[in-house]
N, C-alpha and C positions, 0 to 999 in steps of 0.2 A: 380689421379691428375685431376687438373681442365680443362675443355675444353677451346678452344680459345674464344668460345663465351661467357662462364661465365667470363672470364678475361676482354674481351671487354666491357660487361655489367657493371661489378664492377668498371672499369675506367671510364666509362661514368657517373656512379652514383656519384663518387668522384669528377669529374670535375664540374658536374651540381651543387652538393652541395656547392663546394667551390664558383663558380660563383653566385649563389643565395645568400649565405653568404655576398659576396662582395657587391653586389647590395643592399642588405637590409642595410648593414651598411652605405653605401654611401647616402642612403636616409635619414637617422636620424643623424641631426648634434647636437652635444652637445648643452645643453642649454647656452644661452649667456647672462650673467648677465650685466646689465647697472648700473653703479654706481648711487646713489640717486641724487647726484648733477646734473647729466644729465638728469635723468628722470624728473626733475622738470622744465627743459627748456620748452620754448614755441617757435613754429615755428614763427620768425619774418617776414617771406617772404610771401606776400600777394599771395594766389592762384588766379592766373589770366593766360590769354593767353600768356602775356609776360613772366611770370614766368615759365609756363610749356614748352614754346618754349626754353627757355635757358636751362631748366633742361633736355629737350629731347637732345638737341646738346651735353651737358656734359655726359649725360647717354650714349648715342650712342658712344662717343669718349672713355669713360673709363669703362663702366659697360657690354655693349651688348656683349662683347667677350665670357663672361662666362654666364651672365645672360639672354641673348637673347634678340632680338629687341623688343619682347612684354612681357618680363620679366618672361617667363616661365621656365628659368633655362637650356635652350637648345642652348646656344650660341656655336660656334665653339670651343672653349677651354674646354667647360664643361665636355666632355667625358674624358679628361685627368686629372681631379681632383680627389681626393680621397673623398671629401664630395660633395652632391648635392648642387649646388649653390642656391637652393629656387626657389619657384614659387610665384612670387609678385601678382598673380592674386588671390591668395587663402586667406581665413581668418586667416591662421596662420601668414601672413605678414600684411595684411591689418587690423588686429586687434592691431597690435602694434602701440605704439604712434610715432608721428613724431620724437620726442626726441629719442626714442630708435633707429630708423633708422638713425638718424643724428649720433648718437655716433658710432654706428656699421660701418657706411660709413667712418667717421673720423679717427676712430683708428683701425679698421680692426682686424683680428685674424687669425691665421693658413694661410690658401690659399687665404683668402680676404685680399687684400692689403689695407694698411691705405693710406688714401688720405689727411692726416694732411699734409700741406706744399706743396701739389700738387693742390688741390682745395681750394679756400677760403670758409669760413663758409657760406656765401651767396650761392655759387654755390652748396653746398652741400645741403642746404635747397631746392633749385630749384630741384635738383634731387629727393629729398624726394617727393616734390609736384607733379613732373612728374610721379613718380612710383604709386602715388595713382591713376594715370589714367588707370592702368592695372587691376583694380577691375572689377569682372565678375559681 
Protein backbone atom coordinates (compact mmCIF):
# COMPACT_ATOMS: atom_id res chain seq x y z
CA UNK A 1 0.00 0.00 0.00
CA UNK A 2 1.30 3.42 -0.90
CA UNK A 3 2.12 5.82 1.86
CA UNK A 4 0.33 9.12 2.22
CA UNK A 5 3.54 10.94 1.23
CA UNK A 6 3.75 8.99 -2.03
CA UNK A 7 0.11 9.69 -2.84
CA UNK A 8 0.51 13.41 -2.11
CA UNK A 9 3.69 13.54 -4.19
CA UNK A 10 2.04 11.84 -7.17
CA UNK A 11 -0.98 14.13 -6.89
CA UNK A 12 1.30 17.18 -6.84
CA UNK A 13 3.21 15.94 -9.91
CA UNK A 14 -0.04 15.41 -11.84
CA UNK A 15 -1.42 18.84 -10.89
CA UNK A 16 1.84 20.56 -11.84
CA UNK A 17 1.96 18.68 -15.13
CA UNK A 18 -1.57 19.75 -16.02
CA UNK A 19 -0.79 23.35 -15.02
CA UNK A 20 2.41 23.52 -17.09
CA UNK A 21 0.65 21.99 -20.08
CA UNK A 22 -2.18 24.54 -19.85
CA UNK A 23 0.28 27.44 -19.60
CA UNK A 24 2.33 26.14 -22.54
CA UNK A 25 -0.78 25.80 -24.68
CA UNK A 26 -1.91 29.30 -23.73
CA UNK A 27 1.40 30.80 -24.84
CA UNK A 28 1.25 29.40 -28.39
CA UNK A 29 -1.63 30.69 -30.51
CA UNK A 30 -2.48 28.90 -33.74
CA UNK A 31 -1.14 30.45 -36.97
CA UNK A 32 -3.42 33.23 -38.19
CA UNK A 33 -3.69 33.32 -41.97
CA UNK A 34 -4.42 36.69 -43.56
CA UNK A 35 -6.09 36.56 -47.00
CA UNK A 36 -3.96 37.86 -49.91
CA UNK A 37 -6.51 40.62 -50.57
CA UNK A 38 -5.75 42.10 -47.14
CA UNK A 39 -2.00 41.35 -47.17
CA UNK A 40 -1.69 43.67 -50.17
CA UNK A 41 -3.24 46.63 -48.33
CA UNK A 42 -1.16 49.68 -47.47
CA UNK A 43 -1.74 51.70 -44.31
CA UNK A 44 -3.38 54.95 -45.53
CA UNK A 45 -3.00 56.72 -42.15
CA UNK A 46 0.13 58.79 -41.75
CA UNK A 47 2.17 57.96 -38.66
CA UNK A 48 2.35 61.17 -36.65
CA UNK A 49 1.50 62.49 -33.19
CA UNK A 50 -2.18 63.00 -34.04
CA UNK A 51 -2.55 59.45 -35.39
CA UNK A 52 -0.74 57.94 -32.41
CA UNK A 53 -2.84 59.93 -29.94
CA UNK A 54 -6.08 58.85 -31.64
CA UNK A 55 -4.82 55.26 -31.78
CA UNK A 56 -3.85 55.37 -28.10
CA UNK A 57 -7.35 56.51 -27.08
CA UNK A 58 -8.98 53.74 -29.14
CA UNK A 59 -6.46 51.15 -27.93
CA UNK A 60 -6.99 52.04 -24.26
CA UNK A 61 -10.77 51.86 -24.70
CA UNK A 62 -10.94 48.66 -26.75
CA UNK A 63 -7.71 46.66 -26.42
CA UNK A 64 -5.86 47.35 -23.15
CA UNK A 65 -8.17 45.21 -21.00
CA UNK A 66 -6.64 42.09 -22.60
CA UNK A 67 -3.45 43.29 -24.28
CA UNK A 68 -2.33 45.57 -21.42
CA UNK A 69 -1.59 49.30 -21.33
CA UNK A 70 1.83 48.77 -22.90
CA UNK A 71 0.93 45.83 -25.15
CA UNK A 72 2.60 43.09 -23.12
CA UNK A 73 -0.50 40.87 -23.04
CA UNK A 74 -0.96 41.52 -19.33
CA UNK A 75 -4.33 43.30 -19.18
CA UNK A 76 -6.72 42.47 -16.33
CA UNK A 77 -8.83 40.18 -18.58
CA UNK A 78 -5.80 38.29 -19.97
CA UNK A 79 -5.69 35.77 -17.12
CA UNK A 80 -9.18 34.58 -17.99
CA UNK A 81 -8.36 33.88 -21.63
CA UNK A 82 -7.57 30.44 -23.04
CA UNK A 83 -4.88 31.88 -25.33
CA UNK A 84 -2.19 34.43 -24.53
CA UNK A 85 -3.21 37.73 -26.16
CA UNK A 86 0.32 38.42 -27.43
CA UNK A 87 3.19 40.73 -26.61
CA UNK A 88 3.18 43.62 -29.08
CA UNK A 89 6.69 44.70 -28.07
CA UNK A 90 8.32 41.57 -29.50
CA UNK A 91 9.44 40.82 -33.03
CA UNK A 92 6.70 38.22 -33.50
CA UNK A 93 4.23 41.13 -33.60
CA UNK A 94 6.43 43.95 -34.82
CA UNK A 95 7.60 41.95 -37.86
CA UNK A 96 4.02 41.54 -39.10
CA UNK A 97 2.77 44.02 -41.67
CA UNK A 98 0.34 46.79 -40.83
CA UNK A 99 -2.12 45.03 -43.15
CA UNK A 100 -1.85 41.80 -41.12
CA UNK A 101 -2.66 43.66 -37.92
CA UNK A 102 -5.45 45.62 -39.57
CA UNK A 103 -7.09 42.37 -40.73
CA UNK A 104 -6.72 40.68 -37.34
CA UNK A 105 -8.17 43.66 -35.51
CA UNK A 106 -11.02 44.19 -37.94
CA UNK A 107 -12.16 40.57 -38.22
CA UNK A 108 -10.90 38.93 -35.01
CA UNK A 109 -11.07 35.21 -34.29
CA UNK A 110 -11.75 33.07 -31.26
CA UNK A 111 -11.39 35.18 -28.13
CA UNK A 112 -10.17 38.18 -30.14
CA UNK A 113 -13.35 40.10 -30.91
CA UNK A 114 -13.93 41.60 -34.31
CA UNK A 115 -14.09 45.38 -34.49
CA UNK A 116 -15.75 45.59 -37.88
CA UNK A 117 -18.74 47.88 -37.40
CA UNK A 118 -17.44 49.03 -33.98
CA UNK A 119 -14.36 50.99 -35.05
CA UNK A 120 -14.09 52.49 -38.53
CA UNK A 121 -11.17 51.54 -40.77
CA UNK A 122 -9.29 54.77 -40.07
CA UNK A 123 -9.52 54.09 -36.33
CA UNK A 124 -8.19 50.55 -36.78
CA UNK A 125 -5.22 51.90 -38.79
CA UNK A 126 -4.60 54.44 -36.00
CA UNK A 127 -4.55 51.60 -33.46
CA UNK A 128 -2.04 49.74 -35.64
CA UNK A 129 0.14 52.87 -35.78
CA UNK A 130 -0.04 53.25 -32.00
CA UNK A 131 0.81 49.60 -31.37
CA UNK A 132 4.03 50.14 -33.33
CA UNK A 133 5.17 52.42 -30.47
CA UNK A 134 5.40 49.33 -28.22
CA UNK A 135 8.52 48.17 -30.08
CA UNK A 136 11.44 47.58 -27.72
